[in-house]
N, C-alpha and C positions, 0 to 999 in steps of 0.2 A: 119218519124215523122213529124207532122204538128204543128206549133206554130202559134197562132192567137193573134195579138196585137191589143188592142183597147184603145183609149184615146180621150178626147176632144181636139180639135185643140188648140195647144199652150201648151199642157202638157209636151212636151219635148220627146215624143215617138220616133220621127225620129232621134233626136240627140242621144238618148239612144241606139237605135238599131244600128246606124252608129258606135258608140263607141264599142259595144260588138260583132257585127257580124263578123268582121275580125278574131276573135278567132275561128270561126266555118266555115272552108272552104267548108264543105259539106252542109251548109244551104244556100239555094237559096231564094232570096227575091222575092216573087210573085209580078207580075206587074198587077195592076188593069187597067181596062178601065175606062175612065171618059170623060164627056162632058165639064168639066171646061177648061178654057184656060191655056196654059202652063205658069208657073212663069219663071222669068229670070233664065237661066241655065238649065231648065228642057228639057230633050230630049225624043222624042217619041220612045217608045219601050225600054227605059231604066228606066225612072221614072214612066211613065204611057203609056198606049196606048190611045192617044188622039183621040176621036171620035166626029163626029157631033151628034146632037141629033137624026137625022134620022138613022145614022149608028148604034147608040146604041140601038134604038128601034128595029131595024132589028135583032140585036143579041138577044134581049129578045124574039122576035117572033120565032126565030130559036132554042130557048132553048140552047144557047151557053154559058150561064153564070151559075155558081154555085149559086151565089147570086147577087142581085143588090138592090140599093136603091137610092132615091133622097135625097141629103143632100146639104144644102146651095144653093138650086135652081139648082144644077147640079146632073147628074147621075153618079154613081160609081158602078162598078161590077167586079166580078172575072171570067175571061174566063176559061171555063172547060179545053180546050185543053192545055193551059199552065200548069195547075196543074197536069193533068194526065201524060203529057210528063216528067215533072221533077220527079214525084214519080216513074215512070217506069225506069228512069235513076238511081234510088237509092239515090236520094237527099232528104234531109229534106227541107221542104218548110216553110217559114215564111210569114205570111199574116198580112196586115194592114187593118183591117175592122172596120167600125163603129159598135156600140153596137147593132143596129137594124139588120144590115146585118149579124152579127155573128149568130143570132138566126136561120136564113135560112141556113147558112153555116153548122151549127151543125147538121142539118137534113141529110146532105150529108156526112160530115166528123165528126162523133160524137167522134172519138178518138182524135181530136185536143186538144192541151193544150192551154187554154185561159189565157192570161196575160193582165190584166188591168193596164194601167199606168195613175195615177192621179197626178195632181199638189198638192202642200201642202195645197193650199186654192184657193177659187175662186178669191180672191183679187190678189193673185200672178199670176193666170192665165190671168186676165185682164191686169196686168202689162206686162207680156210677150208678149201678143198680141199687145199691144201698142208699145212695143219696136221693133217689127217686121217692123212697119211702112208700112204695105202692105194693111191695111184695112181702109175703110171709117168708119165714126162714125156709119153709118147705118149697115154695115156688121159686125162691131165689136159688136154691140148690139145683132145682130142675132146670132153670134158665141157664145156669153156669154149665151144667152137664151138657145141655143141648148146644150151647155156644161152642164148646170144644168139638163136639161131633160135627156141627155145621161148618165150622172153620176148616177142619181137616178135610171134609168132603169137598168144600168149595175149592180149596187149594190143590187137591189131587184129582178130582173128577169133574169139577165145574167148568163151564165155558165162560170165562170172564176176560174180556179184553183189557180191563184196567183194574188195579187194586189200589185203593187209597187208604193209607194208615191215618186215622183221625185222632192224632194226638194234639195238634194245634189247629183249632177250628179255622183260623184265617188262612193257614197254609193249605189245609184240605179243601177249603172253599175255592181258593184260587186254582188248585189242581182240577177240581170238578168243573169249574167254569171253562177252563181251557179245553177239557174233553168235550163238553157239550157244544162249545163254539165250533169245534172241528166238524161235528156231525149234524147239528141242528139245521132245520130248514129255515130258521128265523132269518138268517142272512139273505137267503134268496127271496124271502117274502119282502124284505126291506128294499132290495134292489128292484123288484118288480112293482113296488109301490102299493102292494096289497096289504 
């Protein structure tokens, strides 16, 4: 099974996924390639495959990505080899894709379950981004502008089977856990004793 998560930066998607994923040992978190610089504590090959712009463009030319996009002046994409390897191992795979990248992803993996994570409001989103204290005023403005565009696109043109409003983390986590229990192969792997 494939789960695709999308959200505007600051909606709490990563926090939500980190809270719920330990309940599903058969779900592997897909690692994206990106040209953005690592944040403190991020490790190459664990959080992202950090690439130079030249390396990323070479991956595009060699058709090594399921999907890719340029977001916040950086490239992001999903390496095909990682996805195929994990599916062949019988794992469920969770993806973190922006709403535009998911459109291309759906052309390859139409069976994926789309889960859109939204903040309770744009005001709350801006507050969360400011609390991170990782953005300049210019990048904060860009992220907010992109968040509005992404949210509108996701709600009107995206293929998302579920939308979770992440205002209360415990409530959102319970909702996500219920969705994943419905689709994950984890239950069947328990029953078969593997």
